[in-house]
C-alpha positions as CSV (number, residue, x, y, z in Angstrom):
1,M,-50.3,-7.8,150.3
2,L,-50.3,-11.7,151.0
3,A,-52.4,-12.2,147.5
4,Y,-49.4,-11.5,145.6
5,D,-48.7,-15.3,145.5
6,F,-47.3,-17.7,142.6
7,G,-48.3,-20.6,144.3
8,G,-46.9,-22.8,146.7
9,Q,-43.7,-24.3,144.7
10,H,-42.3,-20.9,144.0
11,P,-39.5,-19.0,145.9
12,M,-41.6,-16.0,146.3
13,N,-43.6,-17.3,149.1
14,P,-45.5,-14.3,150.6
15,E,-45.4,-16.1,154.1
16,R,-42.2,-14.3,154.3
17,L,-44.2,-11.0,154.5
18,H,-46.4,-12.8,157.0
19,L,-43.6,-13.8,159.3
20,T,-41.9,-10.1,158.8
21,A,-45.1,-8.3,159.9
22,R,-45.5,-10.7,163.1
23,L,-41.9,-10.3,164.0
24,M,-42.2,-6.7,163.7
25,R,-45.3,-6.7,165.7
26,E,-43.8,-8.9,168.4
27,C,-40.8,-6.4,168.6
28,G,-43.1,-3.7,169.3
29,L,-42.0,-1.5,166.2
30,L,-45.4,-0.6,165.0
31,D,-46.3,0.8,168.6
32,L,-43.6,3.2,168.4
33,A,-44.1,7.1,168.6
34,G,-44.0,8.6,165.1
35,V,-44.4,5.0,163.2
36,S,-48.0,4.7,161.6
37,V,-49.1,1.6,159.2
38,T,-51.2,2.8,156.2
39,A,-52.7,0.1,154.1
40,P,-51.5,0.2,150.5
41,F,-54.3,1.0,147.8
42,V,-54.1,-0.8,144.5
43,A,-52.4,1.6,141.9
44,S,-54.7,2.6,139.1
45,D,-53.8,2.2,135.3
46,D,-52.7,5.8,134.8
47,E,-50.4,5.6,138.0
48,L,-48.8,2.3,136.5
49,A,-48.8,3.9,133.2
50,S,-46.2,6.5,134.5
51,V,-43.4,3.4,134.1
52,H,-45.1,0.8,132.3
53,S,-46.6,0.9,128.9
54,P,-50.4,0.6,128.4
55,D,-50.4,-2.3,126.3
56,Y,-48.3,-4.4,129.1
57,I,-50.8,-3.4,131.6
58,S,-53.6,-4.6,129.6
59,A,-51.7,-7.9,128.8
60,V,-51.4,-8.3,132.6
61,R,-55.3,-7.7,133.2
62,R,-56.1,-10.2,130.5
63,V,-53.7,-13.0,132.3
64,S,-54.9,-11.7,135.6
65,S,-58.5,-12.6,134.9
66,N,-57.9,-15.8,132.8
67,P,-54.9,-17.4,134.2
68,D,-55.0,-20.3,131.9
69,T,-53.6,-18.2,129.5
70,S,-50.1,-16.7,129.2
71,D,-48.3,-14.3,127.6
72,P,-44.3,-15.4,127.3
73,A,-43.6,-12.5,125.2
74,R,-44.1,-10.3,128.2
75,G,-42.9,-12.6,130.7
76,L,-46.5,-13.3,131.8
77,G,-47.4,-16.8,132.8
78,T,-43.8,-18.4,132.5
79,E,-41.7,-20.6,135.0
80,D,-40.7,-17.2,137.0
81,N,-43.8,-15.3,136.8
82,P,-46.9,-18.0,136.6
83,A,-50.3,-16.4,136.1
84,F,-52.8,-16.5,139.0
85,A,-56.0,-15.2,139.4
86,G,-56.0,-11.7,140.8
87,M,-52.5,-11.2,139.6
88,H,-53.0,-7.3,138.4
89,E,-54.4,-6.3,141.6
90,A,-52.1,-7.8,143.9
91,S,-49.2,-6.6,141.8
92,A,-50.6,-3.1,141.8
93,R,-51.2,-3.1,145.4
94,L,-47.4,-3.4,145.9
95,A,-46.8,-0.4,143.8
96,G,-49.6,1.5,145.4
97,G,-47.5,1.0,148.8
98,S,-44.4,2.5,147.4
99,L,-46.7,5.3,145.5
100,G,-48.3,6.1,148.9
101,A,-44.8,6.3,150.7
102,A,-43.6,8.7,148.1
103,E,-46.7,10.8,148.4
104,A,-46.0,10.8,152.0
105,V,-42.6,11.9,151.7
106,M,-43.2,14.7,149.7
107,R,-46.2,16.0,151.2
108,G,-43.5,16.3,154.3
109,D,-46.0,13.8,156.7
110,V,-42.8,11.8,157.1
111,L,-39.2,11.8,156.4
112,R,-38.8,8.1,156.3
113,A,-41.3,5.1,154.5
114,V,-40.6,1.8,154.1
115,N,-42.6,-0.7,152.0
116,F,-41.0,-4.1,152.5
117,G,-43.3,-5.8,150.6
118,G,-41.9,-4.0,147.3
119,G,-39.0,-3.7,145.6
120,M,-40.1,-5.4,142.3
121,H,-37.0,-4.2,140.5
122,H,-36.9,-6.7,137.8
123,A,-40.2,-5.6,136.1
124,A,-39.2,-3.4,132.9
125,R,-41.8,-0.8,131.1
126,S,-43.4,-3.9,128.8
127,L,-42.1,-7.0,130.6
128,A,-42.6,-9.2,133.3
129,S,-39.3,-10.6,134.9
130,G,-37.6,-12.4,137.8
131,F,-41.0,-12.6,140.1
132,C,-41.7,-9.1,139.3
133,I,-44.7,-7.8,137.4
134,Y,-45.1,-4.1,138.2
135,N,-42.3,-2.0,139.1
136,D,-43.0,-0.3,142.4
137,A,-39.5,1.2,143.1
138,A,-39.7,2.8,139.7
139,A,-43.3,4.1,139.8
140,C,-42.2,5.4,143.2
141,I,-39.2,7.6,141.5
142,Q,-41.4,8.9,139.0
143,R,-44.0,9.7,141.8
144,L,-41.0,11.8,143.3
145,L,-40.2,13.5,140.2
146,D,-43.7,14.3,139.6
147,R,-44.1,15.9,142.7
148,G,-41.2,18.3,142.3
149,A,-38.0,16.2,143.3
150,Q,-35.3,17.4,141.1
151,R,-32.9,14.3,141.8
152,V,-33.5,10.9,142.9
153,L,-31.0,8.5,144.0
154,Y,-31.7,5.0,143.9
155,V,-29.6,2.3,145.6
156,D,-30.0,-1.3,145.0
157,V,-28.4,-4.1,147.2
158,D,-30.3,-6.8,146.4
159,A,-28.0,-9.8,145.3
160,H,-29.7,-9.8,141.8
161,H,-29.0,-6.7,139.6
162,G,-32.0,-4.1,139.5
163,D,-32.3,-4.0,135.7
164,G,-35.8,-3.2,135.3
165,T,-35.6,-0.1,137.4
166,E,-32.0,0.9,135.5
167,S,-33.5,0.4,132.1
168,I,-36.8,2.3,132.7
169,F,-34.6,5.4,133.7
170,W,-31.8,4.7,131.5
171,N,-32.1,8.1,129.6
172,D,-33.1,10.3,132.6
173,S,-30.0,12.2,134.2
174,H,-32.8,13.1,137.1
175,V,-32.5,9.5,138.3
176,M,-29.1,8.0,139.4
177,T,-29.6,4.2,140.0
178,I,-26.6,2.4,141.6
179,S,-26.9,-1.4,141.8
180,L,-24.5,-3.5,143.8
181,H,-25.0,-7.2,142.8
182,E,-23.7,-10.8,142.4
183,T,-22.0,-10.6,138.8
184,G,-24.0,-11.7,136.0
185,M,-21.7,-14.1,135.2
186,S,-23.1,-16.5,137.9
187,L,-26.4,-15.0,138.6
188,F,-29.8,-13.9,137.0
189,P,-30.2,-11.5,134.8
190,G,-26.9,-11.8,133.6
191,T,-26.5,-7.8,133.3
192,G,-25.1,-5.1,135.5
193,F,-21.1,-4.8,134.6
194,A,-19.3,-1.3,134.9
195,N,-19.7,-0.7,131.2
196,E,-23.3,-0.2,131.7
197,T,-23.6,3.5,132.5
198,G,-26.8,5.0,131.1
199,G,-28.1,6.2,127.7
200,A,-27.5,9.2,125.4
201,G,-27.4,12.6,127.8
202,A,-27.7,10.3,130.7
203,E,-24.1,8.8,130.8
204,G,-22.9,8.0,134.1
205,Y,-26.3,8.0,136.0
206,A,-26.4,4.4,135.8
207,V,-23.8,2.8,137.9
208,N,-23.2,-1.0,138.6
209,V,-21.1,-2.8,140.6
210,A,-20.7,-6.3,139.6
211,L,-19.3,-8.4,142.9
212,P,-17.6,-11.4,142.9
213,T,-19.8,-14.3,143.2
214,T,-19.1,-15.6,146.6
215,A,-18.1,-12.1,147.9
216,G,-18.8,-12.1,151.6
217,D,-19.3,-9.3,154.1
218,A,-15.8,-7.5,154.1
219,A,-16.2,-7.3,150.2
220,V,-19.7,-6.0,149.6
221,L,-19.1,-3.4,152.3
222,R,-15.7,-2.2,150.9
223,A,-17.5,-2.1,147.5
224,F,-20.5,0.3,148.9
225,H,-18.2,2.3,150.7
226,A,-15.8,2.9,147.8
227,V,-18.5,3.9,145.2
228,V,-22.0,5.1,146.8
229,P,-20.9,7.5,149.2
230,Q,-18.8,9.7,146.6
231,L,-21.6,9.1,144.0
232,A,-24.2,10.5,146.1
233,G,-22.4,13.3,147.2
234,A,-21.4,14.2,143.6
235,F,-25.3,13.9,142.8
236,A,-26.5,15.6,145.4
237,P,-30.3,13.9,145.8
238,D,-33.4,15.3,146.9
239,V,-34.6,11.8,148.2
240,I,-33.5,8.4,148.2
241,V,-35.0,5.5,147.5
242,S,-33.4,2.1,148.3
243,Q,-34.1,-1.6,147.6
244,H,-33.0,-3.9,150.4
245,G,-33.4,-7.4,148.8
246,C,-32.0,-9.5,151.7
247,D,-31.1,-12.6,149.0
248,S,-27.5,-11.7,149.5
249,H,-27.8,-13.6,152.8
250,R,-25.3,-17.1,152.9
251,E,-28.4,-19.2,153.8
252,D,-30.4,-17.8,150.5
253,P,-31.0,-21.1,148.1
254,L,-31.1,-18.9,144.8
255,T,-27.9,-16.9,145.4
256,N,-24.1,-16.9,146.3
257,L,-22.8,-13.8,147.8
258,R,-22.9,-15.3,151.5
259,V,-23.5,-11.8,153.2
260,S,-24.7,-11.7,157.1
261,V,-28.0,-9.9,158.3
262,D,-25.2,-7.7,160.5
263,A,-24.0,-6.5,157.2
264,Q,-27.2,-6.0,155.4
265,H,-28.2,-3.9,158.8
266,S,-24.9,-1.7,158.2
267,L,-26.0,-1.3,154.6
268,M,-29.4,-0.1,156.0
269,L,-27.5,2.4,158.5
270,S,-25.3,3.7,155.7
271,V,-28.2,4.4,153.3
272,R,-29.9,6.0,156.1
273,D,-27.0,8.2,157.1
274,L,-26.6,9.4,153.2
275,A,-30.3,10.5,153.4
276,D,-29.7,12.4,156.6
277,R,-26.5,14.0,155.3
278,L,-27.6,14.8,151.9
279,C,-31.5,15.3,151.5
280,G,-33.1,16.1,154.7
281,G,-33.6,12.5,155.8
282,R,-36.0,11.7,153.0
283,W,-35.6,8.3,152.4
284,I,-37.7,5.6,151.1
285,A,-36.9,2.1,151.4
286,T,-38.5,-1.3,150.1
287,G,-37.8,-5.3,150.4
288,G,-36.9,-7.0,147.3
289,G,-35.5,-10.7,146.8
290,G,-35.1,-13.0,149.8
291,Y,-35.9,-16.8,149.8
292,A,-34.9,-18.1,153.3
293,L,-38.4,-17.2,154.3
294,A,-38.5,-17.9,158.0
295,S,-34.5,-17.8,159.5
296,V,-33.3,-14.7,157.2
297,V,-36.1,-12.2,155.5
298,P,-38.1,-11.7,158.6
299,R,-34.8,-10.5,160.8
300,S,-33.2,-8.2,158.0
301,W,-36.8,-6.5,157.2
302,T,-37.4,-6.0,160.6
303,L,-34.2,-4.5,161.2
304,L,-34.9,-1.9,158.3
305,V,-38.0,-0.8,159.8
306,A,-36.3,-0.4,163.2
307,V,-33.7,1.6,161.3
308,A,-36.0,4.0,159.5
309,A,-37.8,4.1,163.0
310,G,-34.6,4.9,164.8
311,A,-35.5,2.1,167.4
312,A,-32.9,0.8,169.8
313,M,-32.7,-2.3,167.8
314,G,-29.6,-4.2,166.4
315,P,-28.2,-7.4,165.4
316,T,-27.5,-8.1,169.1
317,T,-31.0,-7.9,170.1
318,P,-32.5,-11.0,170.9
319,V,-35.5,-12.5,168.8
320,P,-38.9,-12.4,170.7
321,A,-39.6,-16.1,172.1
322,A,-42.8,-15.8,171.1
323,W,-42.2,-15.4,167.5
324,R,-39.4,-18.1,167.3
325,D,-42.3,-20.7,169.0
326,Y,-44.6,-19.6,166.5
327,V,-42.1,-20.1,163.6
328,L,-41.2,-23.5,165.1
329,E,-44.9,-24.5,165.4
330,R,-45.7,-23.5,161.9
331,H,-42.9,-24.1,160.1
332,G,-40.9,-26.6,162.1
333,I,-37.8,-24.1,162.1
334,D,-35.7,-23.4,165.2
335,A,-35.4,-20.1,164.0
336,P,-32.4,-17.9,165.2
337,R,-32.2,-16.4,169.3
338,L,-30.6,-13.0,167.9
339,M,-31.6,-10.3,165.0
340,G,-28.4,-10.7,163.6
341,D,-26.0,-13.6,163.0
342,G,-22.8,-12.7,165.3
343,A,-20.7,-11.6,162.3
344,E,-17.7,-9.4,162.9
345,L,-17.9,-6.6,160.3
346,W,-14.8,-5.1,159.1
347,W,-13.7,-4.0,155.6
348,R,-10.7,-2.3,153.9
349,S,-11.2,1.4,153.4
350,W,-10.6,2.6,149.9
351,E,-8.5,4.9,151.1
352,I,-5.6,2.6,152.0
353,G,-5.1,1.5,148.5
354,Y,-6.2,-0.3,145.4
355,D,-4.9,-3.9,145.0
356,P,-4.9,-4.9,141.3
357,S,-4.7,-8.9,142.2
358,D,-8.0,-8.7,144.3
359,E,-10.9,-9.8,142.3
360,L,-13.2,-7.4,144.3
361,D,-10.8,-4.5,144.0
362,R,-10.7,-4.8,140.0
363,T,-14.4,-4.8,139.8
364,V,-14.9,-1.8,142.0
365,M,-12.0,0.1,139.9
366,A,-14.1,-0.7,136.7
367,T,-16.9,1.1,137.9
368,R,-15.1,4.2,139.1
369,K,-13.3,4.3,136.2
370,A,-16.3,4.1,134.0
371,V,-18.5,6.6,136.2
372,F,-16.7,8.6,138.1
373,P,-14.8,10.9,135.8
374,L,-18.3,11.7,134.3
375,H,-19.2,13.3,138.0
376,G,-16.0,15.3,138.2
377,L,-14.4,12.5,140.7
378,D,-10.8,11.2,140.5
379,P,-11.6,7.1,140.1
380,W,-8.0,6.6,141.9
381,F,-8.3,9.1,144.8
382,D,-12.1,10.0,145.3
């Protein structure tokens, strides 16, 4: 999976995956009973074509075999998505990881699966975007539908709008996409506002919460709990697919949301609990963005695997000394001593009322007004 590599100066450094896998091993997560590690396969062109156009897949193959060329009209060979030899295979392998997760869940082999190398949520049907070539999350959702799921809920808490996944299922009422992200007024891709609610016949199945630029823990948690559980309950999914890009963190160099690892962990627990309550525990989680490669990404996604595995591990768990020593030697970074940031989490429940003078409350209410009535919910009280 480390072959998904845009080059040494690119923010999407595969080292973040290496350090994450190493931390998981040091924490003993991969040795737990009930936890298995499966090598991801390279998705076939037919499998990719379930969510991408054949001409786009052909274009990726051309650029992959000749990285001196580019196809900017399809987002290939651009500053965000530099061409590299083997791009097709590397991208298709990330997709294969999420497809394998879907198969395992639908066969009943597992209830939960994690592909922390996935979450490439900006890739659209015929366009690479935002460091994403093939949309593994969308391919996973489509495979779930093809294997018999009637309703799939997609929850995206990456700092960036999950625009590609949303666009692929824009007209499909079998899929509800919910994205909570930094407002497009201050962050790429500049989309994801409350009035973007889905296409004809699927109105209300695209849900967007455009968070204030420097929202912080309390605002993000308030927004999640004011929107996601209510809509999830009304939608009644068979499976939940979630994207846990950790670029919302206050140390991330590309975003501004100022969220702690502790709050990211709280969101993971909430998604897991929704899956347990609504769909018999069936939950597939992916990674996504995250560019503080040593200090944040490994901790956040190790906690994601811990939540999925039901491990006795949380933000107050010490980071193994051997891993910290490795990071210091390899990167010259004094890594945090705890899995979390020591944040004191709190948020105002929506039940205590709506404050029209609060920027976060205004954006949450805009989303609730746009979508809740389409699902029989009252935007003021439910």
